[in-house]
C-alpha positions as CSV (number, residue, x, y, z in Angstrom):
1,M,-159.7,-15.6,5.5
2,M,-163.7,-16.7,7.1
3,A,-161.9,-20.3,7.5
4,E,-159.4,-19.2,9.6
5,V,-161.5,-17.0,11.6
6,G,-163.0,-20.6,12.0
7,I,-160.9,-21.5,13.4
8,I,-159.5,-19.4,15.3
9,E,-162.9,-18.8,17.2
10,S,-163.0,-23.4,18.2
11,I,-158.6,-22.8,19.2
12,P,-160.6,-23.2,23.3
13,Y,-162.3,-26.5,22.1
14,L,-159.2,-27.9,20.8
15,L,-157.1,-26.8,23.6
16,Q,-159.7,-29.1,26.0
17,S,-159.8,-32.0,24.1
18,P,-159.4,-34.9,26.2
19,S,-155.5,-35.6,24.0
20,K,-152.7,-34.0,22.6
21,K,-153.9,-35.6,19.3
22,I,-156.4,-35.0,17.5
23,W,-158.0,-36.8,13.5
24,I,-159.7,-35.5,11.6
25,D,-161.3,-36.3,8.2
26,Y,-164.7,-34.8,6.3
27,D,-166.4,-37.3,3.7
28,D,-168.0,-34.1,1.6
29,E,-169.9,-36.8,-0.6
30,A,-171.3,-38.2,2.0
31,D,-171.7,-34.9,3.8
32,V,-170.0,-36.3,7.7
33,L,-167.0,-34.8,10.4
34,Y,-165.4,-37.5,12.0
35,I,-162.9,-36.7,15.2
36,S,-160.9,-38.5,16.5
37,Y,-159.3,-38.3,20.8
38,Y,-157.2,-42.0,19.9
39,K,-156.2,-44.0,17.3
40,P,-158.1,-46.7,17.7
41,Q,-160.5,-45.3,19.4
42,K,-162.4,-48.4,21.1
43,A,-165.8,-47.4,21.8
44,N,-167.7,-49.6,23.1
45,D,-170.5,-47.0,23.7
46,S,-171.9,-44.7,21.4
47,I,-174.5,-41.7,21.8
48,M,-176.6,-39.7,19.6
49,E,-177.9,-35.8,19.8
50,D,-179.0,-34.1,17.4
51,N,-176.7,-34.4,14.0
52,I,-173.7,-35.8,16.8
53,I,-172.6,-39.1,18.2
54,Y,-170.9,-39.0,20.8
55,H,-168.3,-41.8,20.5
56,Y,-167.0,-43.0,24.7
57,R,-164.6,-46.5,25.9
58,D,-165.8,-46.6,29.0
59,E,-166.4,-43.1,30.4
60,K,-163.8,-41.9,28.2
61,L,-165.3,-39.6,25.5
62,V,-162.7,-40.9,22.2
63,G,-164.4,-39.9,18.9
64,I,-167.3,-37.8,17.7
65,T,-169.7,-37.9,14.1
66,V,-171.7,-35.2,13.2
67,L,-173.9,-35.8,10.4
68,R,-175.1,-33.3,7.7
69,A,-171.9,-31.6,8.7
70,K,-172.2,-28.4,6.5
71,E,-176.2,-29.0,6.2
72,S,-176.4,-27.9,10.5
73,Y,-174.1,-25.4,9.9
74,H,-174.7,-24.1,7.3
75,L,-171.2,-23.7,5.0
């Protein structure tokens, strides 16, 4: 039930995403969450803020990488 609550709370953010499709991958061993809005991303720039890396193709957000995902969100 707890995971369902988190998913429901994230619906407004998902609806505002820069793409109609979203690919999500999680590497449990590395505790890294990958979110891609385009496949392939073809990113040509990245900006890191805290434990989040934002990937851009020119001015368009094409993906997000969350480092230490579970650790950062106390899961």
